[in-house]
C-alpha positions in Angstrom: 34.0 -64.3 35.5 32.4 -65.5 32.2 29.5 -63.1 32.8 31.9 -60.1 33.5 33.7 -60.7 30.1 30.3 -60.8 28.3 29.2 -57.6 30.1 32.5 -55.9 29.0 32.1 -57.1 25.4 28.4 -55.8 25.2 29.0 -52.5 27.0 30.2 -50.6 24.0 27.2 -51.6 22.1 24.8 -50.4 24.7 26.6 -47.2 25.1 26.6 -46.6 21.3 22.8 -47.3 21.1 22.1 -44.9 24.0 24.1 -42.1 22.2 22.4 -42.8 18.9 19.0 -42.4 20.5 20.0 -39.2 22.3 21.1 -37.7 18.9 17.9 -38.7 17.2 15.8 -36.9 19.9 17.4 -33.6 19.2 14.5 -31.5 17.5 15.1 -30.2 14.0 13.5 -26.9 14.8 16.2 -25.9 17.2 18.4 -24.8 14.4 20.3 -21.6 14.8 21.0 -18.9 12.2 24.7 -17.9 12.0 26.0 -14.3 11.7 26.7 -14.8 8.0 23.2 -16.0 7.1 21.2 -13.8 4.7 17.9 -14.6 3.1 14.6 -13.2 2.2 11.4 -15.3 2.5 7.9 -14.5 1.2 5.2 -16.7 2.7 1.6 -16.8 1.5 -1.4 -18.8 2.1 -2.9 -20.4 -1.0 -5.7 -18.6 -2.8 -9.4 -19.1 -2.3 -10.4 -22.8 -2.7 -13.6 -24.5 -3.7 -15.9 -25.3 -0.7 -18.6 -27.2 -2.5 -17.6 -30.6 -1.1 -16.5 -30.3 2.7 -15.2 -33.9 2.5 -12.7 -33.2 -0.5 -9.3 -33.2 1.1 -7.7 -31.6 -1.9 -10.0 -28.9 -3.5 -8.9 -26.8 -6.5 -9.1 -23.0 -6.4 -12.4 -21.4 -7.1 -12.9 -18.4 -9.4 -11.9 -15.9 -6.7 -8.8 -18.1 -6.1 -7.8 -18.0 -9.7 -8.1 -14.1 -9.8 -6.0 -13.9 -6.6 -3.4 -16.1 -8.1 -3.2 -13.7 -11.0 -2.8 -10.8 -8.5 -0.1 -12.7 -6.8 1.7 -13.0 -10.1 1.4 -9.3 -10.7 2.7 -8.5 -7.3 5.8 -10.8 -7.6 6.5 -9.8 -11.2 9.1 -7.1 -10.3 10.6 -9.2 -7.5 13.6 -11.5 -8.0 12.7 -15.1 -6.7 15.4 -17.9 -6.6 13.2 -20.7 -5.3 9.5 -21.6 -4.8 8.1 -24.1 -2.4 4.7 -25.6 -2.4 2.9 -28.4 -0.4 1.5 -31.5 -2.0 -2.1 -29.9 -2.2 -3.5 -28.6 -5.6 -4.5 -25.3 -4.2 -0.8 -24.3 -3.4 0.3 -25.5 -6.9 -2.5 -23.5 -8.6 -1.8 -20.4 -6.5 1.9 -20.4 -7.5 1.6 -21.6 -11.1 1.6 -18.3 -12.8 4.5 -17.1 -10.8 6.5 -20.1 -11.4 5.9 -19.7 -15.1 6.8 -16.1 -15.0 10.0 -16.8 -13.1 10.7 -20.0 -15.0 11.2 -22.0 -11.7 10.0 -25.4 -10.9 8.5 -25.3 -7.5 9.9 -27.8 -4.9 7.3 -29.8 -2.9 7.8 -29.7 0.9 6.3 -31.1 4.0 5.4 -28.3 6.4 6.3 -30.3 9.5 9.8 -30.9 8.3 10.8 -27.9 6.0 12.5 -25.8 8.7 15.9 -27.4 9.4 19.5 -26.8 9.1 19.7 -28.1 5.7 16.8 -25.8 4.5 18.6 -22.8 6.1 21.9 -23.8 4.4 20.2 -24.4 1.1 18.4 -21.0 1.1 21.2 -18.9 2.4 21.7 -15.9 0.0 18.4 -16.5 -1.7 14.9 -15.0 -2.1 12.3 -17.8 -1.6 8.6 -17.9 -2.1 6.6 -20.4 0.1 3.0 -21.1 -0.4 1.4 -22.8 2.5 -1.8 -22.9 4.6 -3.6 -20.9 7.3 -1.9 -22.9 10.1 1.5 -23.8 8.4 2.4 -20.4 7.0 2.4 -18.4 10.4 4.1 -21.4 12.0 7.0 -21.3 9.5 7.3 -17.4 10.0 7.6 -18.1 13.8 10.3 -20.7 13.3 12.2 -18.3 10.9 12.3 -15.5 13.4 12.7 -17.7 16.4 9.7 -16.5 18.3 5.9 -17.4 18.8 4.5 -14.1 17.3 2.0 -15.2 14.9 -1.2 -17.3 15.3 -3.0 -19.3 12.6 -4.5 -17.2 9.9 -8.3 -16.7 9.7 -9.7 -19.2 7.2 -11.0 -16.3 5.1 -7.5 -14.6 4.9 -6.0 -15.4 1.5 -4.4 -11.9 1.1 -1.7 -11.7 3.8 1.9 -11.9 2.8 4.6 -12.3 5.3 8.0 -11.0 4.2 10.8 -12.3 6.5 14.3 -10.8 5.9 17.2 -12.3 7.8 20.6 -10.6 7.9 22.8 -12.6 10.4 21.1 -12.2 13.9 18.8 -9.4 12.6 15.4 -10.8 11.7 12.6 -8.5 10.3 8.9 -9.5 9.5 6.7 -7.3 7.4 3.0 -8.2 7.2 1.6 -7.0 3.9 -2.0 -7.3 2.6 -2.3 -7.9 -1.2 -5.9 -7.3 -2.3 
C-alpha cells in the first residue's frame, strides 16, 4: 500500500516530464504561415572573400567583393528595407555595410540554423527584409520560407544571385535575379 501511495504521488511528475520532452522535440522549422502574413525577403550570399589563407575561418572581402558590395548598395538604393540580418562572419557584415549605412539600419546578427521560426515570421510580418548569408544557408532559408525543397546550395563562385521571396498569405513567390 505504501508503494502504491508513493507511485500515485510521483505519477503527475512523470507525466509532466514526458509532456515537456514531447513539446521540446517539435521542430521549429515546422512553422506555418497564416493567411494574413505578408512579407518580402531579399536573400543574398556574401560578396567575394579573400582566399589567400584556406585555414582562415573568417576572411574579409577581397577587392572584387568590395566592388560587389558597392553594386549591392546601388541595387538596393531605391528599395525600401525595414530590417537587415547578417551572420557572425566579417564577410556578411562587409557585404551589407554600405546598404546598412544608406538605409540607416543596424543589422541584426542571426544564426542560420535557428533564424526561421514562428518568432521570426511574427517579427517580420509586414516588412521588407534583407538577409546576407552563405552558399549553403541562403538557399536553405529560401526553401524554409516557401515550404519546399526547391533550391540546392549555391556554387562557391556565385556571389551575384539574389533570391526575392514574396509572401502574401498562402501565396509564395520566388524570383531569382542575377546582379552583376
